[in-house]
Every structure is written in C-alpha cells, then in structure tokens.
C-alpha positions in Angstrom: 118.3 122.4 81.4 120.1 120.0 83.7 119.3 120.1 87.4 121.5 119.0 90.3 120.4 116.1 92.4 119.8 116.8 96.1 121.1 114.5 98.8 117.7 112.7 98.9 118.0 111.9 95.2 121.5 110.7 95.6 120.6 108.5 98.6 117.9 106.9 96.5 120.4 106.1 93.8 122.8 104.7 96.4 120.2 102.4 98.0 119.3 101.1 94.5 122.8 100.4 93.2 125.1 100.2 96.2 123.5 97.5 98.3 124.5 93.9 98.6 121.7 91.5 97.5 122.6 89.1 100.3 122.5 91.3 103.4 120.4 94.1 101.8 122.7 96.8 103.2 125.4 99.0 101.8 128.4 97.0 100.6 131.0 96.4 103.2 134.4 95.8 101.5 132.7 94.9 98.2 134.2 92.0 96.3 133.5 91.3 92.6 133.4 87.7 91.3 134.7 86.8 87.8 131.1 86.9 86.6 131.0 90.6 87.6 128.4 90.2 90.4 129.5 91.9 93.7 128.9 91.1 97.3 130.2 92.0 100.7 133.3 90.2 101.8 131.6 88.9 104.9 128.7 87.6 102.9 131.0 85.7 100.5 132.9 84.3 103.5 129.7 83.0 105.0 128.7 81.4 101.7 132.0 79.5 101.4 132.0 78.4 105.0 128.4 77.0 104.8 128.7 75.3 101.4 132.3 74.4 101.1 132.3 76.1 97.6 131.9 79.6 96.1 129.0 79.8 93.8 127.5 83.1 92.7 124.0 83.4 94.2 122.9 85.4 91.1 124.1 83.4 88.1 125.4 80.2 89.7 128.9 80.7 88.2 131.4 78.6 90.2 134.6 80.2 91.5 137.4 77.7 92.1 138.6 77.4 95.7 142.2 78.5 96.3 142.5 77.2 99.9 140.6 78.0 103.0 137.4 80.0 103.0 139.3 83.1 104.1 142.0 82.5 101.4 139.4 82.0 98.7 137.5 85.2 99.5 140.7 87.1 100.0 141.7 86.2 96.4 138.5 87.7 95.0 139.3 91.2 93.8 138.0 94.1 95.8 135.9 96.6 93.9 137.6 99.8 94.9 135.2 101.9 92.9 132.1 100.6 94.7 133.8 100.8 98.1 134.8 104.4 97.4 131.3 105.4 96.3 129.7 103.7 99.3 131.9 105.7 101.6 130.8 108.9 99.8 127.1 108.0 100.1 127.4 107.3 103.8 128.3 110.9 104.3 125.0 112.1 102.7 121.7 112.6 104.3 120.2 115.0 106.8 119.4 114.1 110.4 116.3 116.3 110.2 114.1 113.4 109.3 114.9 110.1 111.1 113.2 106.8 111.0 113.3 104.0 113.6 111.2 101.6 115.5 108.7 102.9 118.0 108.7 102.5 121.8 105.3 100.7 121.5 105.4 96.9 121.0 105.8 95.6 117.5 104.7 92.1 116.7 107.6 91.6 114.2 110.3 92.4 116.8 111.8 89.9 119.2 112.7 92.5 121.8 110.4 95.4 122.4 112.0 96.6 125.6 114.5 99.1 124.2 113.6 102.8 124.0 116.5 103.6 121.7 115.4 104.1 118.1 117.0 101.5 115.9 117.3 101.3 112.1 114.5 99.9 110.1 115.2 96.1 109.9 116.4 94.7 106.6 114.4 91.5 107.3 111.0 90.7 108.9 109.1 87.5 109.2 106.2 86.8 106.9 102.6 87.5 108.3 104.0 89.9 110.9 103.5 93.7 110.8 106.3 96.0 111.7 105.6 99.5 112.9 108.0 102.4 112.1 108.1 105.9 113.6 109.3 108.9 111.6 110.5 111.8 113.7 110.2 115.0 111.6 112.2 117.2 113.9 115.2 119.4 113.4 118.4 119.4 115.4 116.8 121.6 118.1 113.9 119.2 118.4 111.4 121.7 116.9 108.7 120.3 114.8 109.2 121.0 111.2 106.4 118.9 109.5 103.8 119.8 108.4 105.7 122.7 107.0 104.5 124.8 104.1 101.9 122.1 103.4 104.5 119.3 103.3 103.2 116.0 104.7 104.8 112.6 105.5 103.8 109.8 103.1 105.0 106.3 102.4 104.9 103.8 99.6 105.8 100.1 99.6 107.2 98.6 96.4 106.2 95.0 96.3 108.1 92.0 94.8 105.6 91.7 92.0 106.4 95.2 90.8 103.2 96.7 92.2 103.1 99.5 94.8 101.1 100.0 98.0 100.4 103.3 99.5 100.8 103.1 103.3 98.8 105.0 105.8 100.9 107.4 107.9 99.4 108.5 111.2 100.6 111.7 112.8 100.4 112.5 116.6 100.6 116.2 115.8 103.9 116.7 117.6 106.4 115.7 114.8 106.0 111.9 115.3 104.5 109.8 112.5 103.9 106.1 112.5 103.3 103.6 109.7 103.0 99.8 109.5 104.8 97.6 107.1 102.7 94.6 106.2 104.6 91.4 105.6 102.1 89.3 103.9 104.2 87.5 101.3 107.9 86.4 100.9 110.1 88.6 98.8 112.1 91.8 98.5 110.4 95.1 99.2 111.4 98.7 99.1 110.0 101.1 101.7 109.8 104.7 100.4 109.3 107.4 103.0 108.8 111.0 101.8 108.5 114.5 103.3 106.7 116.4 100.6 108.3 115.2 97.4 111.7 114.3 98.9 112.9 111.0 100.4 114.0 111.1 104.1 117.6 110.1 104.7 118.2 106.5 103.8 115.0 106.0 101.8 114.2 103.8 100.0 114.9 101.1 102.6 115.4 97.5 101.4 113.4 94.9 103.4 113.1 91.2 102.8 110.1 89.3 104.2 110.9 85.7 104.9 108.9 82.7 106.0 109.7 80.8 109.2 111.3 78.1 107.2 109.3 75.1 108.6 106.4 75.1 106.2 106.2 72.4 103.5 104.2 74.2 100.8 105.1 77.5 99.1 104.5 79.5 96.0 107.2 81.2 93.9 106.7 83.8 91.2 109.1 85.1 88.6 108.1 88.2 86.6 110.3 88.9 83.5 109.9 92.3 81.9 111.5 93.1 78.6 111.4 89.4 77.8 112.2 89.6 74.1 115.6 91.1 75.0 116.4 88.7 77.8 119.9 87.3 77.2 120.9 85.5 80.4 119.3 83.3 83.0 117.1 85.1 85.6 116.0 84.0 89.0 113.0 84.7 91.2 113.2 85.9 94.8 114.0 83.0 97.0 111.3 81.4 99.2 112.1 79.1 102.2 110.3 75.8 102.7 111.6 73.0 104.9 114.6 75.2 105.7 115.7 75.1 102.1 115.9 78.1 99.7 113.9 77.6 96.5 114.0 79.7 93.3 112.6 79.6 89.8 115.0 80.3 87.0 114.3 80.9 83.4 116.5 81.1 80.3 116.4 80.8 76.5 117.9 77.5 75.2 118.3 75.9 71.8 115.8 73.1 71.1 117.5 69.9 70.2 117.5 68.9 66.5 116.0 72.3 65.6 117.1 75.8 64.8 114.4 77.2 67.1 114.8 78.3 70.8 112.7 77.4 73.8 111.9 78.8 77.2 113.7 76.7 79.8 112.3 76.7 83.3 114.0 75.2 86.3 113.4 74.8 90.0 116.5 75.5 92.1 117.2 74.2 95.6 119.9 75.6 97.9 120.7 75.8 101.5 119.9 78.9 103.5 123.4 80.2 103.8 122.6 83.2 101.6 120.2 84.4 104.2 122.6 84.0 107.1 124.4 87.4 106.8 121.1 89.3 107.0 120.1 87.5 110.1 123.4 88.2 111.8 123.4 91.8 110.7 119.9 92.5 112.0 119.3 93.8 115.6 116.4 91.3 115.7 117.3 87.7 116.5 115.4 85.5 114.0 118.0 82.8 114.1 115.7 80.3 115.7 113.3 80.7 112.8 115.7 78.8 110.5 116.6 75.6 112.4 119.4 74.5 110.2 121.3 75.8 107.1 122.8 72.5 106.0 121.1 70.9 102.9 118.7 68.0 103.6 117.7 65.8 100.7 114.2 66.7 99.7 111.6 65.3 97.4 109.5 68.1 95.7 106.3 68.0 93.8 105.9 71.2 91.8 103.4 72.6 89.4 105.2 75.0 87.0 103.0 77.5 85.2 103.5 80.1 82.5 100.6 82.4 83.2 98.2 83.5 80.4 97.0 87.1 80.3 93.9 86.4 78.3 90.6 85.7 80.0 89.3 82.1 79.9 92.8 80.8 78.8 94.6 78.2 80.7 98.2 78.6 81.7 100.9 76.4 80.2 101.7 74.0 83.0 103.8 71.0 83.7 104.3 68.9 86.8 107.8 68.3 88.2 108.6 65.6 90.7 112.2 65.3 91.8 114.5 64.3 94.6 117.0 67.1 95.3 119.9 65.3 97.0 122.3 68.3 96.8 121.9 72.0 96.0 121.0 72.0 92.3 118.5 72.9 89.7 116.1 70.6 87.8 113.4 71.3 85.3 112.5 71.5 81.6 115.0 72.8 79.0 112.2 73.2 76.5 109.1 74.2 78.6 107.6 75.9 75.6 109.0 77.3 72.3 109.7 81.0 72.1 107.6 81.5 69.0 104.6 80.4 70.9 105.4 82.6 73.9 106.0 85.7 71.8 102.9 85.4 69.6 100.4 87.9 71.1 97.5 85.8 70.0 98.5 83.1 72.5 98.3 85.4 75.6 101.5 84.4 77.3 103.4 87.7 76.7 101.8 91.1 77.5 103.7 94.3 77.1 106.8 92.2 76.6 106.4 90.7 80.1 105.8 87.1 81.1 105.0 85.6 84.6 106.1 82.2 85.8 104.7 80.6 88.9 105.5 77.4 90.8 103.5 75.8 93.6 105.7 73.4 95.5 105.3 70.7 98.2 108.4 69.6 99.9 109.0 66.3 101.7 112.0 65.3 103.8 
C-alpha cells in the first residue's frame, strides 16, 4: 500500500535534486543549458564573467556567447518547472527542530562573535572542524527531545560513498552539538535526524575545500554501474595552486580497432566555479583563494586504475603536461574495456571502478 511522504521526506528529495552543483544551495532562478544541465542564473553569470565563455561545468559543452555576460545568460532558457518546485519546497519544514552554529568558537568560522544562529555553511576549509548546534525545541521553547525515546543522531555521507556516524552530545536542555570533520576535499551530505525523521533542511550539502595554495593533491573518481556508463563523468574538483583539477573518464573507440577503451583525462580550470559559493556563504573565505584567473601550470601526475585484488598492482601511467589554458589532457586509451570488465583482472568489482590521480603542480 502506498504511503504519503511527510515534509522531512520531501525536504530530503528537494535537497537531493533541487540544489545547484555550483553554490550547493537551492536553485535561484534556475537556467537550463542546451546540454540539459541546470544552474542558478547568478552562478552562470559568474562563470561567464570570469572565463569570458560559457562552458558547462558538468559535461564541458560550450554555449556560444550572444553578447555580454548578462545577455548570454539572459538568453539561456529559464527552467520554470524547477523554479516552481523550489518555491514549493521552501515552504516545507517545521521550525521545531533547528540547526545552526553555536555561540562557542568554531575553528572553521572566520567570525565567532555573533550570537545569532546562522545556517549550516555550504563550504568549510579542509582540515578544519565545524561545530553545529541542533535546538530541539518547539515554538514555546519547551524541550521536545528526547521524546518517546526519540534521540538526535547524525550521519555524514562522504565523497567516496562511505558514511560516518557522528557523535551528538546533548546538554540535557534541548541543545545538541556535533562536529563536522573536514579531513578531505569533496562534497559531503550532513544528515541530522530526530528519531527516524530528518530535521528541516536535512540533508545539508557541504563542500570541503583546500586553501588553494598547496602544490600537491590527490583526486579520486569512483564510477558505479560502470558497464552502463554512456557519457563522460568527472570527479569532485580539488584545488591546487589556485587551479581547479578534476579527473574525467569516458569510453572511446580504439583507433584501427572495433574495440573500446577507457579514456582518462586530467582537467584544469580556474576557480570561478567555486566563487558563487564563497560569495553566498556567511563565512568569508575569499582570502583563501588568492586569484581566480588561470595561470599556466606544469603538472606531473600519476594516473591509476585501482585493483581490488590483494597483491595486484594498479594500472598506472605517468602524465607530464603544461596546461597553458583551461583544458583536459590524458590518455584516450588508458586500458581496453575488455580488460577492465574481466573479473579475473580485479579492476572492476560489483560493476564499480576507482580511478586516482596524484598530482604535483608547478607554476
């Protein structure tokens, strides 16, 4: 028998499907590119202003300019359906269970002086811990949790598809605190529950980013359902030397053969795609990225297709390349698909492969 979704369930769906991948917040005047990927109008405008072109951050499809940055973005069709659904989802949620930052100092926040609860940040720096307070009180400020055995719990969904149970500490008066560890770059989801139900706004999208100045970094791309992959996929971006780096993978025809190979590329871009999130946040991290213009960079990278079997070496190849402009460079035939998919070789497990890249950047 079908059951109706409560507001917490609907909010979870909204956070999953109605958030812009650039600013990690609900779409604001969503625009859909010809490649069918959607972004906030302000995020697209920032991309065009910073790069002088409009390139989809997801699939790299180029959208021709039609004039100024404002004119180009204005000509991109608005997604009325997404915008309407977003407005509906914003009306959902109960104010019984609220989350914000605590009064106590937090080493991920630039300004700890305010006593006004703010929203959970959509971006925190790597290797910093951010503390969150959940106030489980009703409108009359009466404590409602624990209630009928319901407790507050939290789970962090990591970029590598694993999950971490977070410790929630209660003061016994309706206030509960937890700490978000920011140990690795990537996109996370913070799930906060009262009993079995999400609090309003949960799960929260959070991106952990580096300070941008480091010269070495590691990237990882996990591809589930690999045998059915039909388009190019990208890893979560990592910043090194103030440049955004991604691994991409796709299936390409092998020259002079009927077979297909796994193509792996290293992609360099400026940091403009991060800029909307910095500006939207109440925390000023702008000094952490010193520049967003692209600086020519020489990269030495070790690309690896990991092997699931013990005592088996990964498939690896070295890449040395001078990126003079935002672009991608790599191996169109890193390894043939037949070798990847053969279970005896250990590269594919449960139809999932993992690609890693260790990079050193020189400018």
